[in-house]
N, C-alpha and C positions, 0 to 999 in steps of 0.2 A: 478627418482627423488623423493625423500621425502621433504612434504612442512607442515608447521604448519597450523592449523584453529583453529577459535573460534567459539565454537556452542552458540547461543543467541536466545533470544526470547523475544517478545513483546506482551502481553497478548495471548500467545499460537501461535502467527505469529512466525514461526522459521525460521531462516536462519542460514548459514555456513559462516563466515566472513572470507577473506583470504586476508593478507597484500600485495598488487598489487604492493608496492615498492621493496618487497624482492622477489615476485614469479608472476611478470608482466608477464613472457612468458606463465603463464597458461591461460592467456585471450585468447590467439590463439585457445584453445581449450574450451572455456568457455560453449559452448552449449552442448557439450559431457559431460564435467565435471559437471554440474548442473545436467542433468539427473541421472548420476550413484551416484553422492553424495547425492541428494536428496531423493533416494530411500530409504525408510523406513525399509526395508527387507534386502537388499543387500548393502545398502551404511550407511552414518552418519545418515540421515533422516531428512528432512527439507521440508519447502516451495520454497526452493531457495538457491543460494549463492548469496554473496555481495562479490566484490572486492573494498577494500578501496584503493584508489589510490591517488597520488599526484596530485596538482592543482595549476594552476597559477593563477587563479582568485579567489580562496576561501582556506580555511584551509584543506580541502580534498574532494575528488570527489568520489561519489559511482557509480559503475557499478552492475545492478540488473538481475540476469539470473532466471526465473522463474524454476519450478520444470520439466516443459517440455521443458527447452533449449532455449526458448523465452527470449528476453531481455525486460525489462520494461523500462519505462522513468522514474518511480518515486513509492515510497513505503513509506506511512507515517510511519508505524511501523520500515521499515527498516532503515530510515533516525534517529531515535530514536536510535537504535541500533549501528549504525556507530558513534554517537554522544557520546555515553557511550563507545564505544571501544577505541576511540581516546583520550577520557578524562581519563577515568581510566588507560589506559597503559601509560599515560605522554606524548602521541604524541602530541597534543594540550591540553595545560593545561589553556585554557581560559572559561570564564563562557557564554561569546557571542562569538559565532563561525559561519564561514559561509560555508555549505558543497553544492557543486555542484553536479547536478544529470543530468539525460538526460532532465528533465523539466525546467532546470535553476538553480541559487543558490539559497539556500534556508537559511535563518537566523534561528539560533537555540540557544535559551537561557537557559542554564544549572541551575539547582537547585543541589547544591552538598551537601554532608552529609558524613562527615569522611573521606573526600578526593576522594569519590566515586559518581558518578551522581546517583542522586535520582529520578527526572523526568527531561521533558525537553518539552519546548513550541518551537513549530517548526512554524514559519511563511510559511503557504503554499502557499502565493499568492492570488491572485483574483482569481474566478473560471472563467472559459471558458464557456460561454453559446452559443455563435454562432455556428451554427450547422455546419458550412464548417470547423471550426476548432478544433471540438471536436473530430473525425470527425462523424459525423451520416447524412445519408442521409433523412433530414425531413424538413418541413418548419417551420419558427418561429411562431407558431401559437397562441402563448400565449403572444404574445407582445415580450418583453424582453428574451422569453425561449421558449422551444418546449417541447410538450408532444407526444409521439408515441404511438400509440395503436397497439401492436403485440399478435399474439396467438403462444403460447408455448405449445407443447403437448395437445392439445383442450383447453387451459384456457386462458382466454383473461386478458392481463395486459396494464395498463396505464403507460409507462416509462417517466421520467424525464431524459433527457441526461444531463450530466454536465460532463465537464473535469476539474481534478485538476494537468493538465500535463500528466495524462492518462485517457482513456475514462471511463465513468460508466453510468449504465443506472439503476435509482433508481424508484422501484414500491411500493406502500403502499398497505398493505394487512392486513386483521383484526385480525389472529393469525399467527404470524411468527414461533412459536413452531410446528406449523402443516404442515408448507410448506415443501415439497420435493424440496430442492435447488438444487439438483444435476439433479431432473428430468425436472424442469423447468429453471433452470439458463444457463446450460452447451448448449441447443439449441439457447438461446438469445445470449451466448457469440460468437456461430459461425454464427450467422447471417450475414456475411460479405455483403449482398446486402443492409444490413441498417447500419451496423457498419464496415466500410471498414479496420480498424484495429483491429477488435473484439472487446469485451468490458467485463469489470468487471459488475457484476450484484448484486445490492443490494435489499433485501427484507425488508420492514422496516413496524413495527407496533408501532403506537402512544400509547404514555403512558400518557402524558400530554404536556402542551406546551412547557415543558423545559427538557423532557424526549423521548428518542426514544428506540425500541429496533431493534436491526439489525442482519440478518444473510447474508453472502456474499459468491457469486460464482466469485473466482478470476480467470482472465485472465489467462490461463497458469499453474495454481496450483490446481484448484478446490475448493471444500468448504475449508475456513481456520477460525480459531476462531477469527480473527479479520483483519482489513484492516482500515489503517490509512486514505489513499485518500478516501476510500470507504465512511468512517464516515463522513469526510469533505464533501464529494459530497452530501451524504445524508441528511445533516442539510441543505446545500443551497438549495436542490430540498424541505426539507419541508417548509423552508421560503419562498420561491418562491410561493408555493401552500397553503400559508396562514394557514400552520398547527402549525409551533410553533415560539418562538421568537428567537432572535440571539444567545442566550446562551444556549446551549443543553448538557444534559448528554447523551451520546450515550452507552446503553448498549450492549455488544458483548459477544459470548460465552466465549471468553477468558476473559473479564473483561471491564472496564470502559474507555472511552475516554470523554475528554472535547473540545468541539468544540465551538468557536466563529467567527461567521460571523460579524466582527467589521463593524463600520458606515464606515470607511476608504476603505471598499469594500475586505479587505484581511482577510483570515480564519487563525483563529490560534489553532493549537493542542497541547494539554498537555497530557501526559502520561508517563510511565516508560518504562524501558527496563531493561533485567537481561542478564548475562552471564551464561550459564548453564555448559559448561565444555571446556576444551582445549583439542586439540588432534593432531594426525599427520598423515597425508595420504601420499599414494604413486601412482605416476603417473603409475607406473606398474600395479597396480589394477584397478584404476579409469579411467584409459585411455586406458586400453587393447584393 
């Protein structure tokens, strides 16, 4: 069976988008398809695949599968790609749209130029700080939030756990460029005795009260160039620890995101997305 796909990226966080309305039967093999298509040598290459599905409660629904085949609840860069996909292709021609995800329905406001989406602001919702809901096996030792001290590969870190619909562990370091993200991030992701559903891991360097630099080890994908939920969680963690204000520019390897943790308790993420190319695949190759 031949099927069409669209390769997209947002700050270098790249996904393969597939129209689930046309090719819904492919979701039955989503795990295997994500592994084979994401391979950067023998496949298309990407941090995972996203099925753009119909929704009864929103304009569209996204199902995200990481490069290792695991399904993710939410992806900040991915949801902006879905917004551009449905807007630019004329599936949903609305400046204000709703996209459903494993973390619930998210409101997205489009800024368009020349009939194409230029950027999008996503209402990421309120961060989850309750340890049993993140989930993380830890005490609420800082009042409204927790800090977990862990040792990874002989190095000690203090992580602030935050969920943006998916779990994150945020650590503040002095020089993020010097971090061996794979060495220290991978073991933390896999500490299921602490993070039962595994976790994304962010390493943050403070630049100023309105700027941070971030590198991320993404659960199921490894180090990526950007992570929207990770940037959101990191700003929440920075505010909770008294390190930044509520409006922060997050400098990632792939570019910048603008995060606001508003007084209404919700986190707003603003950034762009791009279509890299269109292609065709065949299940006789990707699902052999």
